[in-house]
Every structure is written in C-alpha cells, then in structure tokens.
C-alpha positions as CSV (number, residue, x, y, z in Angstrom):
1,M,-7.3,12.2,-25.0
2,T,-6.2,11.3,-28.1
3,G,-7.4,13.1,-31.9
4,R,-6.5,14.7,-35.3
5,M,-7.4,17.7,-36.6
6,M,-5.8,19.5,-40.2
7,V,-6.7,23.3,-40.7
8,T,-6.4,23.9,-44.3
9,E,-9.1,26.2,-45.5
10,A,-9.1,29.7,-45.1
11,W,-10.6,33.0,-46.0
12,D,-9.1,36.6,-45.8
13,V,-11.7,39.2,-46.3
14,T,-11.1,43.2,-46.0
15,V,-13.2,45.4,-44.3
16,A,-12.9,48.8,-44.8
17,D,-16.6,50.0,-45.6
18,E,-20.0,48.6,-45.4
19,S,-20.1,47.1,-48.7
20,Q,-17.8,44.5,-47.6
21,V,-19.8,43.2,-44.6
22,H,-21.7,40.8,-46.7
23,G,-18.6,39.6,-48.4
24,A,-17.6,38.5,-44.8
25,A,-20.8,36.7,-44.2
26,A,-20.8,34.8,-47.5
27,A,-17.1,33.7,-46.5
28,A,-18.6,32.7,-43.3
29,S,-21.1,30.5,-44.8
30,A,-18.7,28.8,-46.9
31,A,-16.3,27.9,-44.0
32,A,-19.5,26.6,-42.3
33,L,-20.6,24.3,-45.1
34,A,-16.9,23.1,-45.9
35,A,-16.9,22.4,-41.8
36,G,-20.0,20.4,-42.2
37,L,-21.8,22.5,-39.7
38,D,-25.1,22.1,-39.2
39,A,-27.8,24.8,-40.2
40,A,-27.7,26.3,-36.4
41,D,-24.0,27.0,-36.6
42,L,-24.0,28.0,-40.5
43,A,-26.5,31.0,-39.1
44,T,-24.5,31.7,-36.2
45,C,-21.2,31.7,-38.1
46,E,-22.7,34.3,-40.7
47,L,-24.1,36.3,-37.1
48,L,-20.7,36.5,-35.9
49,A,-19.2,37.5,-38.8
50,T,-21.7,40.0,-39.7
51,E,-21.6,41.7,-36.4
52,L,-17.7,41.6,-36.4
53,A,-17.2,43.3,-39.7
54,T,-19.8,46.0,-38.5
55,N,-17.8,47.0,-35.6
56,L,-14.7,46.8,-37.8
57,V,-16.1,48.9,-40.2
58,R,-17.3,51.6,-37.5
59,H,-15.0,51.6,-35.4
60,A,-11.6,50.2,-36.4
61,V,-8.5,50.9,-39.0
62,G,-7.1,48.4,-41.3
63,G,-9.8,45.6,-40.3
64,R,-9.6,42.0,-41.6
65,L,-11.6,39.2,-40.7
66,L,-10.0,35.6,-41.0
67,M,-11.5,32.9,-41.1
68,N,-10.4,28.8,-40.9
69,V,-11.9,25.7,-41.3
70,S,-10.1,23.5,-38.3
71,G,-10.9,20.0,-39.4
72,R,-14.8,18.6,-39.6
73,G,-16.8,20.6,-37.3
74,A,-15.1,23.6,-36.4
75,V,-14.6,27.2,-38.0
76,Q,-12.4,29.8,-36.5
77,I,-12.9,33.7,-37.2
78,V,-10.6,36.0,-36.3
79,A,-11.4,40.0,-36.2
80,V,-8.2,42.0,-36.3
81,D,-7.4,45.2,-36.8
82,R,-4.7,48.1,-35.7
83,G,-6.8,50.8,-33.9
84,P,-8.0,52.5,-31.9
85,G,-8.2,49.8,-29.1
86,I,-11.0,49.4,-26.6
87,A,-10.4,51.4,-23.3
88,D,-12.8,49.1,-21.0
89,V,-13.1,45.7,-22.4
90,A,-15.5,44.4,-19.3
91,A,-17.5,47.3,-20.6
92,S,-17.5,46.5,-24.7
93,M,-19.3,43.1,-23.5
94,T,-22.3,44.2,-22.0
95,D,-25.1,44.2,-24.6
96,D,-26.1,47.9,-23.8
97,F,-22.7,48.9,-24.4
98,S,-21.9,51.1,-27.7
99,T,-19.7,53.8,-29.2
100,G,-22.1,54.2,-32.1
101,S,-25.1,52.7,-33.6
102,S,-24.2,48.7,-34.4
103,L,-25.9,45.6,-35.2
104,G,-27.8,43.3,-32.6
105,A,-26.5,43.5,-29.2
106,G,-22.6,43.5,-29.9
107,L,-19.7,41.6,-28.8
108,G,-21.8,40.7,-25.7
109,A,-23.8,38.6,-28.3
110,C,-20.9,37.4,-30.1
111,R,-19.8,35.8,-26.7
112,R,-22.7,34.2,-25.7
113,G,-23.1,32.3,-29.9
114,A,-19.5,31.1,-30.2
115,A,-18.2,27.8,-28.5
116,Q,-15.2,29.7,-27.8
117,F,-14.6,33.2,-27.6
118,D,-11.7,35.5,-26.8
119,L,-10.7,39.2,-26.9
120,Y,-7.3,41.1,-26.5
121,S,-6.9,45.2,-27.4
122,R,-4.6,47.8,-26.3
123,V,-5.1,51.6,-26.6
124,G,-3.7,52.6,-29.5
125,Q,-2.7,49.6,-31.1
126,G,-5.8,47.6,-31.8
127,T,-7.8,44.6,-30.9
128,V,-8.1,40.7,-31.9
129,V,-11.3,38.8,-31.2
130,L,-11.7,35.2,-31.4
131,A,-14.9,33.3,-32.1
132,R,-14.7,29.1,-32.7
133,V,-18.4,27.9,-33.7
134,G,-19.3,24.2,-34.3
135,P,-19.3,20.6,-32.4
136,A,-15.7,20.4,-32.5
137,A,-14.7,23.9,-31.8
138,A,-13.2,23.2,-28.4
139,E,-9.8,22.1,-28.3
140,P,-8.6,18.9,-25.8
141,S,-7.8,20.4,-22.2
142,G,-4.2,19.2,-21.5
143,L,-0.5,19.9,-20.8
144,I,-0.2,21.7,-24.3
145,E,-2.2,24.7,-25.8
146,V,-2.3,25.5,-29.5
147,G,-4.0,28.1,-31.8
148,G,-2.9,29.5,-35.3
149,V,-4.3,31.5,-38.2
150,I,-3.6,30.8,-41.8
151,T,-4.6,32.6,-45.3
152,P,-4.4,32.5,-49.0
153,H,-2.3,34.2,-51.2
154,P,-4.0,37.4,-52.0
155,D,-4.6,36.2,-55.8
156,E,-5.9,32.8,-54.9
157,S,-8.6,31.0,-53.5
158,A,-7.1,27.7,-52.5
159,V,-4.5,27.9,-49.6
160,G,-1.1,26.5,-50.3
161,D,0.0,26.5,-46.4
162,G,-1.6,24.5,-43.5
163,F,-1.2,22.9,-40.5
164,G,-1.9,19.9,-38.6
165,L,-2.1,18.5,-35.1
166,A,-2.2,14.8,-33.5
167,W,-2.1,14.7,-30.0
168,E,-2.2,12.0,-26.9
169,T,-2.8,12.6,-23.3
170,H,0.8,14.1,-22.9
171,R,2.3,14.5,-26.4
172,M,1.4,16.9,-29.1
173,T,2.6,16.7,-32.8
174,V,2.3,19.9,-35.0
175,G,3.1,20.2,-38.3
176,V,3.3,23.2,-40.9
177,V,3.6,23.2,-44.3
178,D,3.9,25.3,-47.0
179,G,3.2,23.8,-50.4
180,L,5.5,25.0,-53.2
181,G,4.3,27.9,-54.8
182,H,0.7,28.9,-54.5
183,G,-2.9,27.9,-55.4
184,V,-4.2,24.6,-56.4
185,E,-1.4,22.6,-57.1
186,A,0.2,24.2,-53.7
187,A,-2.8,23.1,-51.7
188,E,-2.2,19.5,-53.0
189,A,1.1,18.8,-52.0
190,R,0.0,20.5,-48.3
191,Q,-2.7,18.3,-48.1
192,A,-0.7,15.3,-49.2
193,A,1.8,16.4,-46.3
194,L,-0.7,16.7,-43.8
195,E,-2.8,13.6,-44.4
196,L,0.7,11.6,-44.5
197,L,1.3,13.6,-40.8
198,E,-2.5,12.5,-39.6
199,Q,-1.7,8.7,-40.5
200,Q,1.6,7.9,-38.5
201,P,1.9,10.6,-35.7
202,A,3.7,7.8,-33.6
203,L,6.6,8.5,-36.0
204,G,9.4,11.1,-34.4
205,S,9.7,14.5,-36.1
206,A,12.8,13.2,-38.5
207,G,10.8,9.8,-39.5
208,L,7.9,11.8,-40.1
209,L,9.7,14.4,-42.6
210,R,11.4,11.3,-44.4
211,E,7.8,10.0,-45.1
212,I,6.5,13.1,-46.5
213,D,9.6,13.3,-48.2
214,E,8.7,10.1,-50.1
215,G,4.9,10.6,-50.6
216,L,5.7,13.9,-52.0
217,R,7.2,12.7,-55.4
218,V,4.2,12.8,-57.5
219,T,3.5,16.4,-56.3
220,R,5.3,19.9,-56.5
221,G,6.7,19.6,-53.0
222,A,6.7,21.8,-49.9
223,A,8.4,22.9,-47.3
224,A,7.6,21.6,-43.9
225,A,8.6,21.7,-39.8
226,I,7.6,19.0,-37.4
227,A,7.7,19.9,-33.5
228,Q,6.7,17.1,-30.9
229,I,6.4,18.0,-27.5
230,D,6.3,15.8,-24.6
231,G,4.4,17.5,-22.0
232,W,5.7,15.0,-19.0
233,S,9.2,14.4,-20.1
234,R,9.6,18.3,-20.9
235,Q,11.0,17.5,-24.2
236,L,10.5,19.1,-27.3
237,S,12.0,17.6,-30.6
238,F,12.0,19.4,-34.3
239,A,12.9,18.9,-37.6
240,G,12.1,21.3,-40.7
241,V,12.9,21.5,-44.4
242,G,12.3,24.7,-46.1
243,N,11.2,28.2,-45.4
244,V,9.4,27.0,-42.2
245,T,10.4,29.0,-38.9
246,G,10.6,27.8,-35.6
247,R,11.5,29.8,-32.3
248,L,11.0,28.5,-29.1
249,F,10.8,30.8,-26.2
250,R,11.5,30.1,-22.8
251,P,12.7,31.6,-19.5
252,R,16.1,33.2,-20.2
253,A,16.7,31.0,-22.9
254,D,15.2,31.9,-26.5
255,Q,16.1,29.7,-29.3
256,T,15.7,29.5,-32.9
257,L,14.8,26.2,-34.6
258,I,16.8,25.6,-37.9
259,S,16.0,24.0,-40.9
260,R,17.7,22.5,-43.3
261,P,17.1,24.0,-46.7
262,G,15.4,21.9,-49.8
263,I,12.0,21.1,-50.5
264,L,10.5,18.0,-49.8
265,G,9.5,15.6,-52.4
266,A,11.9,17.3,-54.8
267,G,13.7,15.4,-57.2
268,H,12.2,11.9,-56.6
269,G,9.3,11.6,-59.6
270,V,7.5,8.7,-60.7
271,G,9.6,5.1,-60.6
272,V,12.7,6.7,-59.0
273,A,14.4,5.4,-56.4
274,A,13.4,7.8,-53.2
275,R,17.7,9.1,-52.3
276,P,18.8,9.1,-48.9
277,R,18.0,12.6,-47.3
278,L,19.4,13.8,-43.8
279,H,17.0,16.1,-41.7
280,R,18.6,17.8,-38.8
281,L,17.1,17.2,-35.8
282,V,16.6,19.6,-32.9
283,S,16.3,18.8,-29.4
284,A,15.2,21.3,-26.3
285,D,14.2,21.5,-22.8
286,W,10.0,22.3,-22.7
287,I,10.0,24.2,-19.4
288,A,7.2,26.1,-18.6
289,P,6.3,28.5,-19.4
290,A,7.6,27.8,-23.4
291,V,6.3,29.2,-26.4
292,L,6.5,27.9,-29.6
293,V,6.2,29.9,-32.5
294,L,6.0,28.1,-36.1
295,H,5.7,30.1,-39.7
296,T,6.0,30.1,-43.2
297,D,7.6,32.3,-45.2
298,G,4.6,34.4,-45.7
299,I,5.6,36.0,-42.0
300,T,8.8,37.7,-41.7
301,S,10.9,37.5,-39.0
302,R,10.2,41.1,-37.6
303,W,8.0,40.7,-34.7
304,D,8.5,40.1,-30.9
305,P,6.0,38.4,-28.1
306,A,7.2,41.2,-26.0
307,D,5.5,43.1,-27.8
308,Y,2.0,41.6,-27.1
309,P,1.8,41.8,-23.4
310,G,-0.5,39.6,-21.4
311,T,-1.1,37.4,-24.4
312,D,-0.4,34.3,-22.2
313,H,-3.8,34.8,-20.6
314,H,-5.4,34.6,-24.0
315,H,-6.1,31.7,-26.7
316,P,-2.7,31.0,-28.4
317,A,-4.8,32.0,-31.5
318,I,-4.8,35.4,-30.5
319,L,-0.8,35.7,-30.3
320,A,-0.6,34.3,-33.8
321,A,-3.1,36.8,-35.3
322,L,-1.5,39.5,-33.9
323,I,2.1,38.3,-35.3
324,W,0.3,37.6,-38.6
325,R,-1.3,41.4,-38.6
326,D,2.2,43.0,-37.7
327,A,4.5,41.0,-40.2
328,L,2.5,39.9,-42.8
329,R,4.4,39.9,-46.0
330,G,1.3,40.4,-48.1
331,G,2.2,38.3,-51.5
332,D,2.2,34.3,-50.2
333,D,0.3,32.0,-48.1
334,A,0.7,32.5,-44.7
335,T,0.3,30.8,-41.5
336,V,1.2,31.6,-37.6
337,V,0.7,28.6,-35.2
338,V,1.5,29.2,-31.4
339,V,2.2,26.1,-29.2
340,R,2.9,26.6,-25.3
341,T,2.4,25.1,-21.7
342,S,-1.3,25.2,-20.8
343,S,-1.8,28.0,-18.6
344,R,-4.6,26.2,-16.7
345,N,-2.8,22.8,-16.6
346,P,0.8,23.5,-16.0
347,P,3.3,20.5,-16.4
348,P,3.8,19.0,-12.8
C-alpha cells in the first residue's frame, strides 16, 4: 500500500465548564469542514466533541480537546485530562454506565460513532480518549504505526507546526516541520516544506532536507526533521535541522537523534544561489519493539515513556497526547509524533 498524508490544521480547546462545550462542538465542525467530510460525518464530529467535552466538565481535571485534520477525509479528536482516571474502563464503555448525569449514551456512543476509537486511563493520573472520524480515518495496516497531535500557539488560529507521512508497503517517511515563529507566515513555511516531502518521498532523509532547504528560500524558514524507516531491512535513517527532537527507544538501547543547528531556507532569498549545506545523517537499527518520538520545541524534553505503562497496546496518538499533556511549554505551536513497530504486524 502506498499513500500520503499531511496533518496541518489544529484546534486546542480548554474545557473547564459548561460554557465551553459549545466552543468544542464548533471547533469540531470547523475541523470536519476543513477535512471535506460529508454532513453525516460532520454531525458525528460535533456529537463526539460535545460528549467528550461534557465528560471533561463533569468528571475530569485540566481537560482539553485537541483536534487535527489528517489530510482530506479524516478528523482526529483527542480528549486529554489529568484525573481522576477511570477505575473500570470496560464498564465505562457500556451504555448504562455513568458516575453522574451525562449526555446520550456516553463513551459507548463515542466508540460506535467513530471510525477509530481508543481510551487509556490511569486512576489518579488522568485519561486520554481518541476518536477518529471520516472515510480516511483508518491508517494503513503494515509494519509501522504512526500517530500524533499538533496544537497552535495559544494566541493564534493558524498553526506553524505540522507533520507529513509517505508510506509504501514496507517503508515509511515521517517529516515534522516547525515554521519559524508562529501564525500565518510560519504556517506558510510549514506547508511549503510538507508539500516538498509529499512530492519527493523517494529521496533519502538528507536529500529531502536539501530540497526543503532550497524550497523555503522565499519563506521565513523552518526547522524540520525527516525519519525514514524500512520495516524489512529494519533500518532507520534520520536527518534534521533546527529544534525538532528525535528520541529512539529500543530494547536496552535508547538514543537521542541529533539535528544540526540552523534554519532551513534561511539566507537564500530570491535569485541568490543556494549555498551548499551539509545535513547530518543518523542511522540506527529498527528492532522491535522500537518507538521513535519526534517533537518540536513547543514540547520540553522532560518526559519518559516509562511513565505511561501499557501504551504500547494503544494507538500511538495516545502516547503522543500524554507527552503533549505533561511536557507542553504552553507558549508556542507544539507537535508530538510517535512512530513504532506495529503491535499487529511485527517484522519477521
């Protein structure tokens, strides 16, 4: 299977009281329209956002709804909170379960309405609920799984971060881009970089960065990292410029993937010959169970996947949302992407 996907639009809705539930539904409607969903899926997005936001108000602490458009035809809604957690997750999925008054049939209805649904919870630490809607909501099945979240700067509607995927049967290319600054101009730089990745995924990691470096000369520039994983040869290659961090976790061998300092596209200008630029290429074995986490500098490095036991049995966006929740700086765009060996189809 081959395909392309860009995740470039985002909403981050704080949900602390009933007055914010309507705003959550409105954001879900905007996401559905941006994704090109039909009226039925748009209504599903609004219902899911309303139900999840209502649950956050009534049962959670520090609740947020994160919404992303995953290319054309898919919306991802993630509810994140800091407690109190769900003691009996299985019981919470039944239609007659409630710890208080609730709208509709609760989480059970959310699960039925979503094309993909997942829930992770720890008592005293919080819950993450993932719902994906739309005809393109299911990711390709294969040797590699990818999931992530992006959120805009708190004072902006346009998000300067984003990530893109290009996959073949056994090879996955993942690019994470952080447009310089934030707002519309940062989003323009991010979009230009991801479009170049989408157009030339056959290039290697370093080659893609060179193309992006040249292609961003008429923008304000960006930081970016490209990771490519071959599931059959079990090899990963990584190249990055700027403040996009990569961390690879394997059995008994964790590794930080180093980007070069700088800004892609900086210093070129129209009509100026592109100066040569070297990109550090890092290679590593991709041995199951392997997990790669990529994030922009809107996320601190103060997180550890060991703090989230059991997430390897959940959608990778669950771990991305937990890292986002606990390591968010709060004054910038933010992206977390999790790439891992598939729990369903491990390499031979």
